[in-house]
C-alpha positions in Angstrom: 7.3 19.1 -25.9 4.1 20.4 -25.0 2.3 23.2 -22.4 -0.5 23.2 -20.0 -2.4 25.6 -18.6 -3.8 29.3 -19.4 -4.3 32.2 -17.0 -3.2 33.6 -13.4 -1.8 31.2 -10.6 -4.8 30.3 -8.2 -4.8 29.8 -4.8 -6.7 26.6 -5.4 -3.6 25.0 -7.1 -2.4 21.9 -5.1 1.1 21.3 -5.2 2.3 18.2 -4.0 5.9 18.1 -2.7 7.9 14.8 -2.4 10.4 14.5 -0.1 13.1 11.7 1.1 14.9 10.8 4.3 18.6 12.3 4.6 21.4 9.6 5.1 21.4 11.3 8.8 17.4 10.9 9.3 18.3 7.1 8.4 20.9 6.4 10.6 18.9 7.6 13.3 16.1 5.8 12.5 18.3 2.7 13.0 19.9 3.6 16.2 17.6 5.7 18.0 19.5 8.6 18.7 22.1 11.0 16.8 24.7 10.1 19.3 24.5 6.2 18.6 24.4 7.0 15.0 27.5 9.3 15.2 29.0 6.4 17.4 28.6 4.1 15.1 29.7 6.1 11.9 33.0 7.6 13.6 33.9 3.9 14.9 34.3 2.9 11.1 36.0 5.8 10.3 33.6 7.8 8.5 33.1 11.4 8.3 29.9 12.3 10.6 30.1 15.7 10.0 29.4 15.1 6.2 26.4 13.3 7.1 25.1 16.3 9.0 26.1 18.9 6.5 24.0 17.5 4.0 20.9 17.0 6.5 21.4 20.6 7.2 21.0 21.6 3.2 18.3 19.6 2.8 15.9 20.5 5.6 17.2 24.2 4.5 15.9 23.5 0.6 12.8 21.5 1.8 11.4 24.4 4.7 12.3 27.1 1.5 10.6 25.1 -0.9 7.8 24.4 1.5 7.7 28.6 1.5 7.5 29.5 -1.5 5.2 26.7 -2.6 2.6 28.0 0.1 2.8 31.3 -1.3 1.3 29.8 -4.7 -1.1 27.1 -3.7 -2.4 24.6 -0.9 1.0 22.2 -0.5 0.8 18.8 0.4 4.3 17.1 1.2 4.4 13.4 0.7 7.1 11.2 2.0 9.1 8.8 -0.5 7.8 5.6 1.1 4.2 6.6 1.1 4.1 7.8 -2.9 3.6 4.0 -4.3 -0.1 5.0 -2.4 -0.6 8.1 -2.8 -3.2 9.4 -4.9 -2.3 12.3 -7.1 -5.0 14.7 -8.2 -5.4 15.1 -12.2 -4.7 19.0 -11.4 -1.6 18.6 -9.2 1.4 19.8 -9.9 4.2 17.5 -8.1 7.4 19.2 -7.4 10.1 16.5 -6.4 13.1 17.7 -4.3 15.8 15.4 -5.6 17.5 13.0 -6.1 17.6 11.6 -9.7 16.6 8.0 -8.6 13.1 10.4 -6.4 12.3 11.9 -9.7 12.0 8.4 -11.4 10.1 6.9 -8.7 7.7 9.6 -8.4 7.3 9.7 -12.1 6.0 6.2 -12.0 2.6 7.1 -9.5 2.4 10.3 -10.9 0.5 9.7 -14.2 -0.3 12.7 -16.6 0.5 15.3 -13.6 3.3 17.7 -14.7 6.5 16.8 -12.2 9.2 19.5 -11.6 13.0 18.1 -10.4 14.5 20.2 -8.1 18.2 20.1 -6.7 18.4 20.4 -3.1 21.9 20.5 -3.2 23.8 21.3 -6.4 27.2 21.2 -4.7 26.5 17.7 -4.2 24.3 16.1 -6.3 24.3 16.6 -10.3 21.0 15.3 -10.8 20.0 14.8 -14.6 16.7 14.8 -13.9 16.7 17.9 -11.1 17.0 21.1 -13.6 16.1 23.5 -11.3 17.3 24.7 -8.1 14.7 25.6 -5.0 15.4 29.3 -6.0 13.9 28.9 -9.5 10.4 27.3 -8.2 8.5 30.5 -8.0 9.2 31.5 -11.8 9.0 27.7 -12.9 5.5 27.1 -11.2 4.2 30.3 -12.5 5.2 29.8 -16.0 3.7 26.5 -15.8 0.8 27.8 -14.5 0.4 29.9 -17.5 1.1 27.4 -19.9 4.9 28.7 -20.7 6.2 26.2 -19.4 7.6 23.4 -21.9 6.9 19.6 -20.7 9.3 16.8 -21.7 7.4 13.2 -22.1 8.2 10.3 -21.0 7.2 6.8 -22.7 7.1 4.1 -19.8 7.3 0.3 -19.4 4.8 -2.2 -18.3 5.0 -5.7 -17.0 1.6 -7.3 -16.9 0.6 -10.9 -15.4 -2.0 -12.9 -16.8 -3.2 -12.9 -13.2 -4.0 -9.1 -14.3 -1.2 -7.5 -11.7 0.6 -4.7 -13.4 4.2 -3.4 -12.6 5.6 -0.2 -14.6 9.0 1.4 -14.9 10.6 4.6 -15.9 14.3 3.7 -16.5 14.1 -0.1 -16.6 12.1 -3.8 -15.7 14.2 -6.9 -14.4 12.8 -10.0 -15.2 14.8 -12.7 -13.2 16.1 -14.6 -10.1 15.8 -12.6 -6.9 19.3 -14.1 -6.1 22.2 -15.3 -8.2 21.0 -18.4 -9.0 20.1 -18.9 -13.0 16.6 -17.6 -14.7 15.1 -20.4 -16.8 11.8 -19.2 -18.5 10.6 -19.2 -22.2 10.9 -15.9 -24.2 8.5 -14.9 -27.4 8.9 -12.4 -29.8 7.4 -11.7 -32.8 6.6 -15.4 -33.5 10.1 -16.5 -32.4 10.6 -18.5 -28.9 13.2 -19.7 -26.9 13.7 -21.4 -24.2 16.6 -19.8 -22.2 18.9 -19.9 -18.8 20.3 -16.6 -17.9 21.2 -13.8 -15.2 17.7 -12.3 -16.5 16.5 -9.9 -18.4 16.7 -6.0 -18.8 14.0 -4.2 -20.3 15.0 -0.1 -20.6 13.2 2.6 -21.9 14.5 6.0 -23.0 15.0 7.5 -20.4 16.7 4.7 -18.5 18.8 3.5 -22.2 21.6 5.5 -20.6 22.0 3.3 -17.5 21.6 -0.2 -16.9 21.5 -1.0 -20.7 24.4 1.0 -21.6 26.3 -1.0 -19.0 25.2 -4.1 -20.4 26.2 -3.3 -24.2 29.2 -1.8 -22.9 30.5 -5.1 -21.0 29.7 -7.3 -24.2 31.2 -4.9 -26.5 34.5 -5.0 -24.6 34.0 -8.5 -24.3 33.6 -8.7 -28.4 36.8 -6.3 -29.2 39.0 -7.3 -26.4 42.0 -9.4 -27.4 43.7 -12.2 -24.8 45.9 -9.7 -22.8 44.8 -6.4 -24.4 42.8 -3.8 -23.4 39.1 -3.9 -24.5 37.6 -1.4 -26.6 37.5 1.9 -24.8 34.3 3.1 -26.1 30.8 1.2 -26.4 28.0 2.0 -28.5 25.8 4.6 -27.8 22.6 3.0 -26.6 20.6 6.1 -26.0 17.6 6.6 -27.4 14.7 9.4 -27.0 12.8 9.7 -23.6 9.6 9.8 -25.8 10.8 7.1 -28.2 7.6 4.3 -29.3 9.5 1.4 -28.5 11.8 -0.3 -25.8 14.7 -2.7 -26.1 16.0 -5.7 -24.3 18.7 -7.5 -23.5 19.3 -11.1 -21.9 22.4 -11.2 -19.2 24.7 -13.8 -19.8 22.7 -16.4 -21.5 24.1 -19.9 -21.2 23.3 -22.3 -24.0 22.7 -26.0 -23.3 21.1 -28.9 -24.6 18.0 -27.4 -23.4 18.7 -23.6 -24.1 19.7 -21.8 -26.4 21.1 -18.1 -26.8 20.0 -16.2 -30.1 17.1 -14.2 -29.0 19.2 -12.1 -26.6 18.3 -8.7 -27.6 16.0 -6.4 -29.6 13.3 -4.1 -29.6 9.5 -4.3 -28.3 7.2 -1.8 -30.2 3.2 -1.2 -30.0 2.6 -3.9 -32.3 5.1 -6.7 -30.9 5.3 -7.1 -26.9 7.5 -9.3 -25.3 6.0 -12.3 -23.8 8.1 -14.6 -20.9 6.5 -17.5 -19.2 8.3 -18.3 -16.2 9.6 -21.9 -15.4 11.2 -20.9 -12.2 9.8 -22.7 -9.1 10.8 -20.1 -6.2 12.0 -16.6 -5.9 11.4 -15.5 -9.5 10.9 -11.6 -9.5 9.8 -8.6 -12.0 11.0 -5.8 -10.5 11.5 -1.6 -11.6 14.2 0.8 -11.8 16.4 -1.1 -9.4 14.0 -1.1 -6.5 13.9 -4.5 -5.3 10.9 -4.1 -2.8 8.5 -3.0 -5.8 8.4 -6.2 -7.4 5.9 -8.8 -9.0 6.5 -12.8 -8.1 7.2 -14.3 -10.9 6.9 -18.5 -10.8 6.4 -21.3 -13.0 3.6 -21.1 -15.2 3.3 -17.2 -14.8 3.2 -15.3 -18.5 4.3 -11.7 -18.5 3.4 -9.5 -21.2 6.3 -6.4 -21.7 5.2 -3.5 -23.6 4.7 0.5 -23.6 2.4 1.5 -20.9 -0.3 3.7 -21.8 0.3 6.2 -19.4 3.1 8.5 -19.9 5.4 10.8 -17.3 5.6 14.8 -17.8 8.7 16.6 -16.6 9.1 20.3 -16.7 12.0 21.5 -18.6 
């Protein structure tokens, strides 16, 4: 844990309030009017009122958050879609009005700025990365500016291509094909090399280790322990590790052994002294994307080499 700042809050403080569109807003954008959106949802038998309630609660939380933060410093609201291109100042504070996915997505671009995750609707969202509510904001930000609030460090993953392009991930990276066609590549780690055909590679950080990585290992454990006609093991190994751990883990999904491909180098640790290198053999649709956002990707075509390692910059979450 670490702390920042000292002294009293200042009106010069800049606070970036990251927000998202609600499901209702997305529907209205798609169908032009709220009446057409309602017709579409109710025609499918869904409860349009739930969309309205969610939007009402979120908008109220957003208005209250902006008002509270406005009494502390200068507030700039940023929509989720603009976060990848937004330039965060070195002294900015970042407040994210959740869900968890928005916190992770913002953390990739807010390099060293302390980030506060706020749950706008605790009755609807659990929010593992949203420890605070709007009513906590005044006290939390005040404590943070006085250096009385601890920060939790988060190590990030990074994919760097041999043409200089870089992609950072808070939870995980996926390397493979955009479609369900098998990915072909050469994988190298700590002097070992293997040509593989698989459904792709997942690289997980400590923060992401309770998500995609754990689900892959749970499936593998179930297959390995389950006999024909018998239920699989009820509990997979706990794959989680600390958010600040100086290493990553990779796993190969559904590796296929054949005359030209092997399936031995399918799971391992990536640390600061041993990056994972992958050379694409995919003439088309090869990609690397991060944190489950397929629109945030690098093209990974034939001959391109990717180096997977810990990112130098780190995230900091207020706790």
